[in-house]
Phi, psi and omega in degrees: 000152189263122185236132182253124173246114177245111186260156172244148183216128177235118174080186185252004188295326191242031186288329177305315183290319178298319177296327178291320185293312178299319181295316175304312179305313183294339181277352180301135184257330182271001194224135173276104189259130174245133175237124179243145180239128169261122192219149174267004177227150175299150184226150166228094179229135184293131183098342176282121180277325176218132175247116178256113185274122195241123173257126185227152165281341175228103181286358169300334189262357177304318176298335181298328186302332181294321179293324175295325179286324176298312183294324186294335188250012189303341180262358187264342187229169182261326187219142183233141180233138165239141174199151174290164193280002185229027175241119188283107175276132173249157183307316183302324179306319183285317178305312184295316179307308185289327183294300179305319180296335176295337181234347184286148169309158191291340178263020179230147175221129184290145185223179180240167173237141176281141168222164169234160184212130190258011186104351176231263186278162177258144180240135186243109195295329186278350193261070190212175176058220177278357184291140182197169172282153168268103196289339177271004187261004178310125169233151178249127175224128182048038177082358179249144187264139176233155180211166179263124177251129187293342172261101187277357172290129180219006178061017183205164152210158171239141176226128164285161181303319176300316181292319176298314178299316179296311172300316179294339169275350176258327176229166174280103187300341182262006179226161173279143182280134177292140181299150175229159185305139182315308189290356185273330190238345192253118188299321177298317175298325176289327176290316186297321188289331179284322184292317184262001176057041181207143184289149169253113187250346175293129175304144165275110196248115153277157182287166179304314179303317183294316188303344183296330174249341180284335170304319178300314185282328181272333184227009183272009177089007183221135177276135179272124184234143177251132178280109182276339178281346171227056192294322189289342178278354189243018181256151182227129185283120171273106193299328184287346177055039183283337186273350181293315185256353189072039180286149177053035177083007173277138186290128174290130194257141183269088181214051188280175186294323184293330181291312185294315183302312182302313178303310183296319176296325180286317182288315179303313180304317180292000000 
């Protein structure tokens, strides 16, 4: 199968992570992998097939150029990956995505969840603030259990050609979705509204960079679900491990392994 991976890079601070990500992609054995990097600076990294140096007034929109590059090449590949330069794709991520997509309903799409690891425990950077699992969302498909996690951001996406076409028929794949009132589109907001018996009208805002992947999951016509019965296969490593200690201004997040383990046990039991 032909696989296109389009990665975003800004500056030279994280080039060591980009090198790891590209090397891992090029080690895939079942896929013919092409790697394109959208960058604001020239790059010479082994394994990168194309570097597109992009000049923008607002570099928060640099990740969006990855979606444009994917859409331009939608007829040339079977599987498509978007990723930030510090998220480590493994071949099993693609294997599992294709496997799950073969039996999930067409209005479901398999996703990943980010983690950091300091050599000991795992930390889940998206599992903070009000974000949580929807404990009533557990579904069984082909003997495997899936559930919905309210933070759809994972700094990446994987799409089959069929899924890419479905998203592209639902939204303009080359543009970001304009924000809508929180209560109009977010299931988690609706649950909060019912609990407190009042409307939530503030928009729930992912950053422009985050929306490059969250738009796909929130507006692309498919509900993102994560396979919880094979949870370890569906985690993706955020290589810098910045959130564990709150380095470089990142807020230290309450997302430890015990909290995740308890949530998974609860859902799998139910």
